[in-house]
C-alpha positions as CSV (number, residue, x, y, z in Angstrom):
1,M,0.0,0.0,0.0
2,G,1.2,3.5,-0.7
3,D,2.1,5.9,-3.5
4,P,0.1,4.8,-6.6
5,S,2.9,6.1,-8.8
6,S,5.4,3.7,-7.3
7,P,5.9,0.4,-9.1
8,D,6.1,-1.4,-5.7
9,T,2.6,-0.3,-4.8
10,G,-0.2,-2.8,-5.2
11,M,-3.0,-0.6,-3.7
12,G,-3.0,3.1,-3.5
13,T,-4.8,5.7,-1.5
14,L,-8.5,6.8,-1.3
15,I,-9.2,10.1,-2.9
16,T,-9.1,12.1,0.4
17,T,-8.3,11.5,4.0
18,G,-12.0,12.2,4.7
19,E,-13.1,9.4,2.4
20,A,-10.6,7.0,4.1
21,E,-12.1,8.0,7.5
22,R,-15.6,7.3,6.1
23,V,-14.6,3.8,5.0
24,R,-12.9,3.2,8.4
25,Q,-16.0,4.3,10.2
26,S,-18.2,2.0,8.0
27,I,-15.9,-1.0,8.9
28,A,-16.1,0.0,12.6
29,A,-19.9,0.3,12.5
30,A,-20.2,-3.2,11.0
31,A,-18.0,-4.5,13.8
32,A,-20.0,-2.7,16.4
33,A,-23.2,-4.3,15.0
34,G,-21.7,-7.8,15.5
35,A,-19.6,-8.5,12.3
36,R,-16.0,-9.7,12.7
37,V,-13.1,-7.9,11.1
38,L,-10.9,-10.8,9.9
39,T,-8.1,-8.7,8.5
40,G,-7.4,-5.0,7.8
41,G,-9.5,-2.1,8.7
42,E,-6.6,0.2,9.8
43,R,-6.3,3.7,8.4
44,D,-3.1,5.7,7.9
45,G,-3.9,9.1,6.3
46,S,-5.8,8.4,3.1
47,I,-4.9,4.7,3.0
48,V,-7.2,2.0,4.4
49,S,-5.7,-1.5,4.6
50,P,-7.6,-4.1,2.6
51,T,-10.3,-5.5,4.9
52,V,-12.4,-8.6,5.1
53,V,-15.5,-8.4,7.4
54,A,-17.3,-11.7,8.2
55,D,-20.7,-12.4,9.7
56,V,-22.2,-9.3,8.1
57,D,-25.9,-8.9,8.4
58,P,-27.1,-8.9,4.8
59,S,-29.6,-6.1,5.6
60,S,-27.0,-3.9,7.3
61,P,-25.7,-0.7,5.7
62,F,-22.2,-2.3,5.4
63,A,-23.8,-5.0,3.1
64,Q,-26.4,-2.7,1.4
65,D,-24.5,0.5,0.6
66,E,-21.8,0.9,-2.0
67,L,-18.6,1.4,0.1
68,F,-16.2,2.5,-2.6
69,G,-13.3,1.4,-0.4
70,P,-11.0,-1.7,0.0
71,A,-13.3,-3.8,2.1
72,V,-15.6,-6.8,1.5
73,A,-18.6,-8.0,3.4
74,V,-18.9,-11.8,3.8
75,S,-22.2,-13.3,4.6
76,T,-23.3,-16.9,4.6
77,A,-26.6,-18.6,3.7
78,E,-28.3,-21.7,4.9
79,D,-29.4,-22.9,1.5
80,W,-29.6,-21.8,-2.2
81,E,-33.0,-20.1,-1.8
82,S,-31.8,-17.9,1.0
83,A,-28.5,-17.1,-0.8
84,V,-30.5,-15.9,-3.9
85,T,-32.8,-13.9,-1.7
86,Q,-29.7,-12.2,-0.1
87,A,-28.1,-11.5,-3.4
88,N,-31.3,-10.0,-4.8
89,G,-32.1,-8.1,-1.5
90,T,-30.1,-5.1,-2.5
91,A,-30.8,-2.2,-4.8
92,Y,-27.6,-2.8,-6.7
93,G,-26.7,-5.4,-9.3
94,L,-23.4,-4.7,-10.9
95,A,-21.8,-8.1,-9.9
96,A,-22.3,-11.0,-7.5
97,G,-19.9,-13.6,-6.3
98,I,-20.7,-17.2,-5.3
99,F,-18.2,-19.3,-3.4
100,T,-19.2,-23.0,-3.1
101,A,-18.2,-26.5,-3.8
102,D,-21.7,-27.1,-5.3
103,V,-21.1,-25.9,-8.9
104,A,-24.5,-27.2,-10.1
105,G,-26.2,-25.2,-7.4
106,A,-24.2,-22.1,-8.3
107,V,-25.2,-22.4,-11.9
108,R,-28.9,-22.6,-10.8
109,A,-28.4,-19.5,-8.6
110,M,-26.7,-17.6,-11.3
111,R,-29.9,-17.9,-13.4
112,E,-31.9,-16.3,-10.6
113,I,-29.5,-13.6,-9.3
114,D,-30.2,-10.1,-10.7
115,A,-26.6,-9.0,-11.5
116,G,-24.8,-7.9,-14.6
117,S,-22.0,-10.4,-14.0
118,I,-21.8,-13.4,-11.6
119,H,-18.5,-14.9,-10.5
120,I,-18.4,-18.5,-9.4
121,N,-15.5,-19.3,-7.1
122,W,-13.6,-16.3,-8.5
123,T,-13.4,-12.6,-8.0
124,P,-13.7,-9.8,-10.6
125,L,-9.9,-9.4,-10.8
126,W,-10.0,-9.4,-14.6
127,R,-11.8,-7.0,-16.8
128,A,-11.6,-5.8,-20.3
129,D,-12.3,-2.1,-20.3
130,L,-12.5,-2.0,-24.1
131,M,-15.6,-4.3,-23.8
132,P,-19.0,-3.0,-22.6
133,Y,-20.2,-4.3,-19.3
134,G,-22.7,-3.2,-16.7
135,G,-25.1,-4.3,-14.1
136,L,-28.8,-4.3,-13.3
137,K,-30.9,-2.2,-10.9
138,E,-29.5,0.9,-9.1
139,A,-26.0,2.4,-8.9
140,E,-24.8,4.9,-6.3
141,S,-24.1,7.5,-9.0
142,A,-27.6,7.2,-10.5
143,R,-29.1,7.8,-7.1
144,K,-26.9,10.8,-6.5
145,D,-27.8,12.3,-9.9
146,R,-31.5,12.1,-9.0
147,A,-31.0,13.4,-5.5
148,G,-28.9,16.4,-6.5
149,P,-25.4,17.5,-5.5
150,S,-23.6,15.3,-3.0
151,K,-23.2,16.5,0.6
152,R,-19.8,14.7,0.8
């Protein structure tokens, strides 16, 4: 982590120190609500260390709001039906990730999840910016456009 212009840097800063503090506060609020920070969550200036937060309530702000920061919310589901319900229980639908040993179940779920791209046992590390891609449902920028100027 560090200077984005350095070839030794794998992850750079957030746009401002205030944004980094907003992300840190979101992580802390998730932990205060009962989630577990497995790694990361520290802030140094405008850098927030990559963070994994487990046992996140799928209806919590940490799971529902677009964070725009280096943190991931991990939730589990008892069965495929509840997993699909969780995935579709958000206003957003850019991408979804399914991690399971049951590939046939994941393929069934991918037909029911409302997202532009669905990753099975993989993360969206690869993208081809020259190719069009998109999601379904809302996007934070679309909501802000309708709501007027941002207060941040």
